[in-house]
Every structure is written in structure tokens, then in C-alpha cells.
N, CA, C and O of each residue as an XYZ file, in Angstrom:
584
protein
N     -24.934    -14.365    -38.452
C     -25.216    -13.878    -37.115
C     -24.739    -14.879    -36.059
O     -24.213    -14.490    -35.017
N     -24.932    -16.191    -36.345
C     -24.494    -17.224    -35.405
C     -22.981    -17.193    -35.228
O     -22.474    -17.382    -34.123
N     -22.258    -16.951    -36.335
C     -20.797    -16.913    -36.266
C     -20.328    -15.746    -35.380
O     -19.383    -15.892    -34.604
N     -20.983    -14.614    -35.500
C     -20.618    -13.452    -34.692
C     -20.872    -13.748    -33.215
O     -20.048    -13.424    -32.360
N     -22.012    -14.361    -32.925
C     -22.345    -14.719    -31.549
C     -21.328    -15.702    -30.972
O     -20.909    -15.564    -29.823
N     -20.937    -16.686    -31.765
C     -19.943    -17.673    -31.315
C     -18.608    -16.989    -31.049
O     -17.947    -17.292    -30.056
N     -18.208    -16.079    -31.916
C     -16.949    -15.359    -31.728
C     -16.998    -14.525    -30.441
O     -16.031    -14.514    -29.680
N     -18.107    -13.833    -30.194
C     -18.239    -13.006    -28.986
C     -18.168    -13.871    -27.735
O     -17.490    -13.516    -26.771
N     -18.863    -14.998    -27.746
C     -18.831    -15.901    -26.591
C     -17.431    -16.455    -26.388
O     -16.962    -16.539    -25.253
N     -16.758    -16.834    -27.461
C     -15.397    -17.369    -27.349
C     -14.441    -16.349    -26.754
O     -13.634    -16.673    -25.883
N     -14.538    -15.120    -27.228
C     -13.664    -14.064    -26.708
C     -13.967    -13.807    -25.239
O     -13.054    -13.633    -24.431
N     -15.259    -13.785    -24.892
C     -15.645    -13.555    -23.492
C     -15.116    -14.645    -22.593
O     -14.537    -14.357    -21.546
N     -15.303    -15.894    -22.981
C     -14.812    -17.007    -22.160
C     -13.300    -17.010    -22.097
O     -12.721    -17.290    -21.047
N     -12.658    -16.702    -23.204
C     -11.195    -16.675    -23.221
C     -10.640    -15.623    -22.282
O      -9.643    -15.861    -21.601
N     -11.278    -14.457    -22.239
C     -10.781    -13.405    -21.353
C     -11.046    -13.745    -19.901
O     -10.255    -13.373    -19.034
N     -12.159    -14.458    -19.603
C     -12.427    -14.875    -18.226
C     -11.385    -15.871    -17.766
O     -10.877    -15.786    -16.647
N     -11.071    -16.810    -18.634
C     -10.086    -17.824    -18.269
C      -8.732    -17.172    -18.033
O      -8.046    -17.483    -17.060
N      -8.352    -16.271    -18.924
C      -7.061    -15.607    -18.751
C      -7.064    -14.795    -17.471
O      -6.064    -14.775    -16.754
N      -8.169    -14.123    -17.169
C      -8.262    -13.329    -15.951
C      -8.166    -14.184    -14.705
O      -7.610    -13.753    -13.695
N      -8.699    -15.387    -14.767
C      -8.673    -16.249    -13.585
C      -7.267    -16.774    -13.297
O      -6.934    -17.038    -12.141
N      -6.454    -16.927    -14.314
C      -5.125    -17.480    -14.091
C      -4.068    -16.404    -13.913
O      -2.958    -16.700    -13.472
N      -4.387    -15.172    -14.244
C      -3.432    -14.089    -14.126
C      -3.645    -13.370    -12.797
O      -4.643    -12.666    -12.642
N      -2.721    -13.528    -11.819
C      -2.930    -12.924    -10.513
C      -3.051    -11.404    -10.554
O      -3.689    -10.817     -9.680
N      -2.448    -10.756    -11.555
C      -2.523     -9.307    -11.623
C      -3.943     -8.827    -11.904
O      -4.290     -7.696    -11.564
N      -4.763     -9.669    -12.520
C      -6.128     -9.254    -12.799
C      -6.944     -9.163    -11.514
O      -8.027     -8.578    -11.521
N      -6.455     -9.723    -10.419
C      -7.129     -9.616     -9.128
C      -6.636     -8.409     -8.340
O      -6.967     -8.262     -7.164
N      -5.859     -7.555     -8.965
C      -5.327     -6.354     -8.329
C      -4.406     -6.683     -7.163
O      -4.372     -5.942     -6.181
N      -3.668     -7.766     -7.249
C      -2.719     -8.112     -6.188
C      -1.468     -7.290     -6.393
O      -0.699     -7.524     -7.325
N      -1.273     -6.343     -5.531
C      -0.115     -5.467     -5.669
C       0.819     -5.682     -4.480
O       1.335     -4.725     -3.903
N       1.029     -6.952     -4.123
C       1.910     -7.234     -3.001
C       2.721     -8.498     -3.242
O       2.385     -9.333     -4.082
N       3.802     -8.610     -2.475
C       4.606     -9.824     -2.441
C       4.311    -10.500     -1.103
O       4.149     -9.830     -0.083
N       4.242    -11.827     -1.116
C       3.873    -12.557      0.089
C       5.121    -13.204      0.698
O       5.889    -13.880      0.014
N       5.298    -12.979      2.003
C       6.371    -13.601      2.763
C       5.748    -14.390      3.912
O       4.708    -14.003      4.444
N       6.380    -15.488      4.289
C       5.964    -16.257      5.469
C       7.063    -16.125      6.506
O       8.246    -16.263      6.194
N       6.661    -15.855      7.747
C       7.624    -15.794      8.842
C       7.286    -16.925      9.799
O       6.221    -16.935     10.416
N       8.205    -17.879      9.915
C       8.040    -18.996     10.841
C       8.815    -18.682     12.107
O       9.951    -18.211     12.054
N       8.180    -18.954     13.266
C       8.810    -18.602     14.531
C       8.257    -19.478     15.647
O       7.206    -20.104     15.507
N       8.981    -19.508     16.747
C       8.539    -20.162     17.970
C       8.206    -19.027     18.942
O       9.111    -18.302     19.355
N       6.937    -18.854     19.317
C       6.573    -17.711     20.168
C       7.187    -17.761     21.566
O       7.202    -16.756     22.276
N       7.697    -18.939     21.963
C       8.316    -19.085     23.279
C       9.833    -18.891     23.224
O      10.503    -18.847     24.256
N      10.363    -18.775     22.003
C      11.788    -18.541     21.816
C      11.953    -17.777     20.505
O      12.074    -18.374     19.435
N      11.956    -16.466     20.603
C      11.983    -15.622     19.405
C      13.396    -15.290     18.927
O      13.593    -14.303     18.218
N      14.374    -16.100     19.307
C      15.747    -15.841     18.894
C      15.979    -16.077     17.409
O      16.937    -15.553     16.840
N      15.107    -16.864     16.773
C      15.304    -17.159     15.353
C      13.984    -17.020     14.599
O      12.955    -17.549     15.019
N      14.031    -16.309     13.496
C      12.896    -16.208     12.582
C      13.343    -16.771     11.240
O      14.431    -16.460     10.756
N      12.498    -17.598     10.650
C      12.781    -18.106      9.303
C      11.792    -17.439      8.362
O      10.578    -17.523      8.547
N      12.333    -16.777      7.350
C      11.502    -16.017      6.424
C      11.576    -16.671      5.040
O      12.653    -16.995      4.539
N      10.392    -16.854      4.441
C      10.275    -17.440      3.115
C       9.525    -16.464      2.224
O       8.705    -15.679      2.700
N       9.809    -16.517      0.932
C       9.118    -15.663     -0.033
C       8.346    -16.550     -1.002
O       8.874    -17.548     -1.495
N       7.092    -16.183     -1.275
C       6.281    -16.915     -2.230
C       6.742    -16.569     -3.638
O       6.814    -15.400     -4.018
N       7.052    -17.618     -4.408
C       7.490    -17.418     -5.786
C       6.794    -18.446     -6.663
O       7.138    -19.628     -6.632
N       5.824    -18.006     -7.437
C       5.090    -18.876     -8.356
C       4.532    -20.113     -7.658
O       4.598    -21.218     -8.197
N       3.984    -19.926     -6.462
C       3.347    -21.031     -5.738
C       4.267    -21.835     -4.844
O       3.814    -22.768     -4.181
N       5.554    -21.497     -4.807
C       6.519    -22.209     -3.959
C       7.098    -21.270     -2.915
O       7.321    -20.091     -3.192
N       7.343    -21.788     -1.706
C       8.004    -21.010     -0.659
C       9.510    -21.163     -0.820
O      10.039    -22.270     -0.719
N      10.193    -20.068     -1.065
C      11.638    -20.041     -1.261
C      12.283    -19.454     -0.005
O      11.906    -18.362      0.421
N      13.261    -20.168      0.606
C      13.944    -19.586      1.779
C      14.533    -18.222      1.418
O      15.189    -18.065      0.389
N      14.285    -17.248      2.282
C      14.693    -15.872      2.000
C      15.731    -15.379      2.993
O      16.752    -14.809      2.607
N      15.460    -15.603      4.296
C      16.357    -15.085      5.327
C      16.105    -15.841      6.627
O      14.970    -16.211      6.925
N      17.154    -16.066      7.390
C      17.021    -16.597      8.747
C      17.740    -15.635      9.676
O      18.910    -15.315      9.472
N      17.031    -15.178     10.695
C      17.660    -14.278     11.658
C      18.047    -15.085     12.893
O      17.335    -16.010     13.282
N      19.131    -14.749     13.483
C      19.596    -15.459     14.672
C      19.260    -14.718     15.960
O      19.307    -15.306     17.040
N      18.926    -13.458     15.861
C      18.596    -12.701     17.074
C      17.121    -12.325     17.137
O      16.705    -11.607     18.046
N      16.323    -12.804     16.176
C      14.892    -12.553     16.190
C      14.474    -11.185     15.695
O      13.284    -10.881     15.618
N      15.443    -10.369     15.364
C      15.127     -9.018     14.882
C      15.749     -8.865     13.506
O      16.861     -8.354     13.369
N      15.018     -9.313     12.480
C      15.567     -9.327     11.133
C      15.597     -7.971     10.484
O      14.996     -7.009     10.964
N      16.307     -7.916      9.388
C      16.389     -6.682      8.615
C      15.016     -6.319      8.054
O      14.683     -5.142      7.918
N      14.224     -7.339      7.730
C      12.935     -7.125      7.094
C      11.790     -7.077      8.107
O      10.952     -6.177      8.051
N      11.749     -8.051      9.043
C      10.658     -8.159     10.014
C      11.191     -8.471     11.401
O      12.296     -8.989     11.567
N      10.377     -8.143     12.386
C      10.628     -8.653     13.732
C       9.280     -8.985     14.356
O       8.251     -8.404     14.010
N       9.315     -9.940     15.288
C       8.131    -10.371     16.018
C       8.490    -10.340     17.491
O       9.538    -10.839     17.902
N       7.599     -9.744     18.285
C       7.838     -9.632     19.723
C       6.609    -10.123     20.479
O       5.479     -9.937     20.028
N       6.836    -10.751     21.629
C       5.753    -11.089     22.550
C       6.082    -10.390     23.856
O       7.076    -10.700     24.512
N       5.217     -9.427     24.228
C       5.485     -8.628     25.416
C       4.172     -8.105     25.988
O       3.310     -7.634     25.247
N       4.024     -8.190     27.311
C       2.836     -7.668     28.000
C       1.527     -8.153     27.377
O       0.616     -7.361     27.137
N       1.441     -9.452     27.120
C       0.233    -10.073     26.564
C      -0.133     -9.580     25.172
O      -1.306     -9.597     24.798
N       0.850     -9.145     24.407
C       0.630     -8.770     23.020
C       1.701     -9.406     22.146
O       2.873     -9.449     22.518
N       1.289     -9.900     20.977
C       2.226    -10.356     19.958
C       2.268     -9.244     18.918
O       1.244     -8.900     18.329
N       3.448     -8.684     18.693
C       3.604     -7.545     17.795
C       4.444     -7.935     16.598
O       5.492     -8.564     16.738
N       3.973     -7.554     15.412
C       4.663     -7.827     14.151
C       5.076     -6.486     13.562
O       4.258     -5.573     13.445
N       6.346     -6.369     13.192
C       6.862     -5.096     12.680
C       7.534     -5.326     11.332
O       8.333     -6.249     11.176
N       7.205     -4.482     10.364
C       7.887     -4.482      9.079
C       8.900     -3.343      9.098
O       8.530     -2.189      9.310
N      10.163     -3.656      8.879
C      11.217     -2.640      8.915
C      11.533     -2.082      7.535
O      12.118     -1.005      7.417
N      11.147     -2.809      6.493
C      11.600     -2.452      5.162
C      10.528     -1.765      4.324
O      10.710     -0.629      3.887
N       9.415     -2.450      4.102
C       8.369     -1.929      3.216
C       7.022     -1.912      3.912
O       6.781     -2.649      4.868
N       6.160     -1.063      3.413
C       4.794     -0.996      3.917
C       4.078     -2.292      3.549
O       4.338     -2.869      2.493
N       3.171     -2.754      4.425
C       2.460     -4.006      4.151
C       0.987     -3.885      4.520
O       0.585     -3.012      5.290
N       0.196     -4.790      3.945
C      -1.205     -4.932      4.338
C      -1.251     -5.664      5.665
O      -0.228     -6.138      6.158
N      -2.457     -5.757      6.250
C      -2.621     -6.485      7.508
C      -2.172     -7.929      7.315
O      -2.639     -8.596      6.392
N      -1.274     -8.427      8.169
C      -0.792     -9.810      8.040
C      -1.888    -10.824      8.364
O      -2.942    -10.461      8.885
N      -1.635    -12.083      8.055
C      -2.519    -13.188      8.414
C      -1.755    -14.126      9.326
O      -0.659    -14.571      8.983
N      -2.319    -14.429     10.478
C      -1.701    -15.370     11.417
C      -2.165    -16.766     11.004
O      -3.179    -17.266     11.492
N      -1.415    -17.383     10.103
C      -1.823    -18.643      9.498
C      -2.031    -19.748     10.531
O      -2.950    -20.554     10.387
N      -1.207    -19.800     11.558
C      -1.331    -20.829     12.590
C      -2.659    -20.694     13.326
O      -3.350    -21.685     13.560
N      -3.011    -19.463     13.688
C      -4.277    -19.235     14.388
C      -5.457    -19.541     13.471
O      -6.453    -20.121     13.903
N      -5.341    -19.147     12.199
C      -6.415    -19.375     11.241
C      -6.674    -20.874     11.069
O      -7.827    -21.306     11.073
N      -5.613    -21.665     10.920
C      -5.767    -23.118     10.795
C      -6.446    -23.696     12.031
O      -7.337    -24.539     11.920
N      -6.021    -23.239     13.213
C      -6.618    -23.682     14.466
C      -8.108    -23.313     14.520
O      -8.940    -24.132     14.909
N      -8.433    -22.091     14.134
C      -9.822    -21.625     14.177
C     -10.708    -22.454     13.249
O     -11.856    -22.747     13.581
N     -10.181    -22.825     12.104
C     -10.964    -23.636     11.166
C     -11.136    -25.071     11.679
O     -12.212    -25.656     11.552
N     -10.071    -25.630     12.257
C     -10.131    -27.019     12.722
C     -10.858    -27.168     14.053
O     -11.652    -28.094     14.222
N     -10.598    -26.268     15.002
C     -11.098    -26.433     16.370
C     -12.310    -25.566     16.711
O     -13.110    -25.941     17.567
N     -12.454    -24.431     16.065
C     -13.524    -23.501     16.425
C     -14.644    -23.446     15.394
O     -15.616    -22.711     15.571
N     -14.514    -24.218     14.323
C     -15.561    -24.259     13.314
C     -15.622    -23.043     12.412
O     -16.648    -22.808     11.774
N     -14.548    -22.260     12.339
C     -14.540    -21.102     11.437
C     -14.622    -21.582      9.993
O     -14.103    -22.641      9.638
N     -15.285    -20.778      9.176
C     -15.370    -21.047      7.750
C     -14.627    -19.943      7.018
O     -14.239    -18.940      7.617
N     -14.433    -20.130      5.729
C     -13.729    -19.120      4.938
C     -14.443    -17.771      5.022
O     -13.795    -16.725      4.999
N     -15.774    -17.787      5.121
C     -16.547    -16.547      5.153
C     -16.466    -15.837      6.505
O     -16.799    -14.655      6.594
N     -16.036    -16.527      7.546
C     -15.975    -15.928      8.879
C     -14.882    -14.868      8.965
O     -13.907    -14.899      8.214
N     -15.060    -13.944      9.878
C     -14.049    -12.914     10.133
C     -12.947    -13.537     10.976
O     -13.216    -14.047     12.064
N     -11.734    -13.504     10.500
C     -10.644    -14.140     11.240
C      -9.425    -13.233     11.399
O      -8.366    -13.697     11.821
N      -9.555    -11.958     11.070
C      -8.433    -11.033     11.225
C      -8.342    -10.635     12.695
O      -9.221     -9.947     13.213
N      -7.293    -11.064     13.353
C      -7.160    -10.804     14.787
C      -6.087     -9.751     15.084
O      -5.792     -9.481     16.249
N      -5.510     -9.163     14.048
C      -4.519     -8.108     14.245
C      -5.186     -6.755     14.434
O      -6.199     -6.457     13.801
N      -4.617     -5.948     15.300
C      -5.009     -4.553     15.468
C      -3.904     -3.700     14.846
O      -2.721     -3.994     15.015
N      -4.287     -2.658     14.138
C      -3.299     -1.778     13.502
C      -2.764     -0.784     14.522
O      -3.527     -0.053     15.154
N      -1.442     -0.765     14.674
C      -0.781      0.206     15.558
C      -0.216      1.346     14.710
O      -0.455      2.520     14.992
N       0.528      0.988     13.677
C       1.010      1.974     12.705
C       0.750      1.381     11.336
O       1.422      0.437     10.920
N      -0.229      1.937     10.636
C      -0.680      1.341      9.383
C       0.482      1.094      8.428
O       1.277      1.986      8.129
N       0.552     -0.150      7.960
C       1.599     -0.521      7.015
C       2.846     -1.078      7.664
O       3.650     -1.720      6.989
N       3.035     -0.850      8.970
C       4.300     -1.241      9.583
C       4.173     -2.026     10.885
O       4.961     -2.946     11.105
N       3.227     -1.710     11.748
C       3.149     -2.376     13.054
C       1.718     -2.859     13.315
O       0.759     -2.089     13.254
N       1.609     -4.155     13.605
C       0.319     -4.778     13.916
C       0.502     -5.639     15.156
O       1.582     -6.181     15.392
N      -0.571     -5.766     15.958
C      -0.441     -6.589     17.158
C      -1.699     -7.404     17.411
O      -2.781     -7.093     16.913
N      -1.522     -8.459     18.201
C      -2.609     -9.334     18.614
C      -2.692     -9.296     20.132
O      -1.679     -9.439     20.816
N      -3.879     -9.106     20.651
C      -4.121     -9.152     22.085
C      -4.168    -10.623     22.503
O      -5.118    -11.335     22.177
N      -3.146    -11.071     23.220
C      -3.048    -12.483     23.606
C      -4.000    -12.858     24.738
O      -4.222    -14.042     24.989
N      -4.564    -11.866     25.421
C      -5.611    -12.162     26.411
C      -6.873    -12.620     25.673
O      -7.552    -13.564     26.078
N      -7.156    -11.918     24.581
C      -8.343    -12.236     23.786
C      -8.116    -13.450     22.876
O      -9.023    -14.262     22.689
N      -6.916    -13.574     22.317
C      -6.562    -14.675     21.410
C      -5.263    -15.310     21.911
O      -4.189    -14.979     21.410
N      -5.342    -16.217     22.891
C      -4.126    -16.824     23.459
C      -3.322    -17.595     22.410
O      -3.860    -18.079     21.414
N      -2.033    -17.690     22.665
C      -1.165    -18.451     21.772
C      -1.618    -19.905     21.721
O      -2.063    -20.466     22.723
N      -1.500    -20.493     20.562
C      -1.861    -21.888     20.341
C      -0.652    -22.739     20.699
O       0.491    -22.333     20.487
N      -0.915    -23.922     21.242
C       0.183    -24.829     21.602
C       1.029    -25.141     20.374
O       0.545    -25.125     19.242
N       2.273    -25.417     20.619
C       3.188    -25.776     19.532
C       4.311    -24.778     19.409
O       4.205    -23.625     19.829
N       5.388    -25.251     18.822
C       6.577    -24.409     18.693
C       6.640    -23.676     17.363
O       7.181    -22.572     17.291
N       6.098    -24.271     16.316
C       6.203    -23.651     15.000
C       4.929    -22.886     14.659
O       3.850    -23.468     14.547
N       5.067    -21.598     14.499
C       3.966    -20.734     14.124
C       4.328    -20.017     12.828
O       5.507    -19.838     12.520
N       3.304    -19.605     12.065
C       3.554    -18.907     10.796
C       2.621    -17.715     10.670
O       1.417    -17.801     10.910
N       3.232    -16.590     10.281
C       2.475    -15.380      9.942
C       2.796    -15.045      8.488
O       3.956    -15.076      8.077
N       1.765    -14.728      7.719
C       1.957    -14.315      6.332
C       1.971    -12.797      6.263
O       1.081    -12.132      6.794
N       2.980    -12.261      5.609
C       3.150    -10.820      5.453
C       2.910    -10.462      3.981
O       3.383    -11.153      3.078
N       2.184     -9.393      3.760
C       1.841     -8.968      2.399
C       2.451     -7.600      2.142
O       1.832     -6.571      2.418
N       3.666     -7.594      1.613
C       4.356     -6.332      1.330
C       3.786     -5.694      0.080
O       3.611     -6.352     -0.945
N       3.499     -4.402      0.174
C       2.998     -3.665     -0.984
C       4.134     -3.404     -1.970
O       5.261     -3.108     -1.574
N       3.822     -3.516     -3.233
C       4.848     -3.260     -4.274
C       4.921     -1.785     -4.569
O       5.715     -1.362     -5.410
């Protein structure tokens, strides 16, 4: 009986460990891209793709309107557009870092500041409510659905 119990516990722990290291077990059905930009000069966007924990350069646009994404700042709104694939709500990594460092936000706090304009394709931030943070380099994470 002890041997059976040990085998059951071993199998249970083994499956938990495998589940923790396998991202698919978390139901992640998206690819992650990072878009680096200067909100005061949107002529260039640098796009990176997450690959096994590393950011791989993917595309650099020279006119700010890439084949995959574009970012616009107009009439006190920052708008993010996906041109290629449907995506989940993006994460404004620069704002999130600022909120954690300067505003005391914790991981459990609500930090999604995007409003959905067209689900899967267009999201915006009200810059009156969430002003741009100082600095030239900003990053937004995009989660494209597979």
C-alpha cells in the first residue's frame, strides 16, 4: 500500500512540475511582441518578438506605421492598432513600471489602462487620465492570438 501511495504522489508531483514549466498548460494561446517607441516622435517603431525568453528583433518601421502595428498620439489619446492579427488587450510596460515604482502599485492592483475601441485590433489610452511618462523610450507589449 505504501508503494502505491508513493507512486501516486510521485506522479502527481511530476505532473505539477511539468505543468509549471510548460507554458501551454497555462492556456497561453498568443505570441508576445514588444513595440518600442518615442511618443514624441513616432517616425520609428522597433518591434521585437519573444522567443523562449529572449527578445528577438523583428521589424523596424521608418514611418511609424508598420505592417504589423502602428501607434498614434492624437487629441489626448494614445492609440495602438494591430494590422495583421487579432490580439488581447496590450500592456503598457513603461506605464506599469512607473506605477509600481512611483505610485506604489502591486502585482495584484488593476493596471490595465487601455480602453477597447475595436476588440482585437484597436486599443487606446486617455492621456488626460494617464499622462505620458517622461522619457523617450516607451514599450508596449502586444499579445497576438494564435
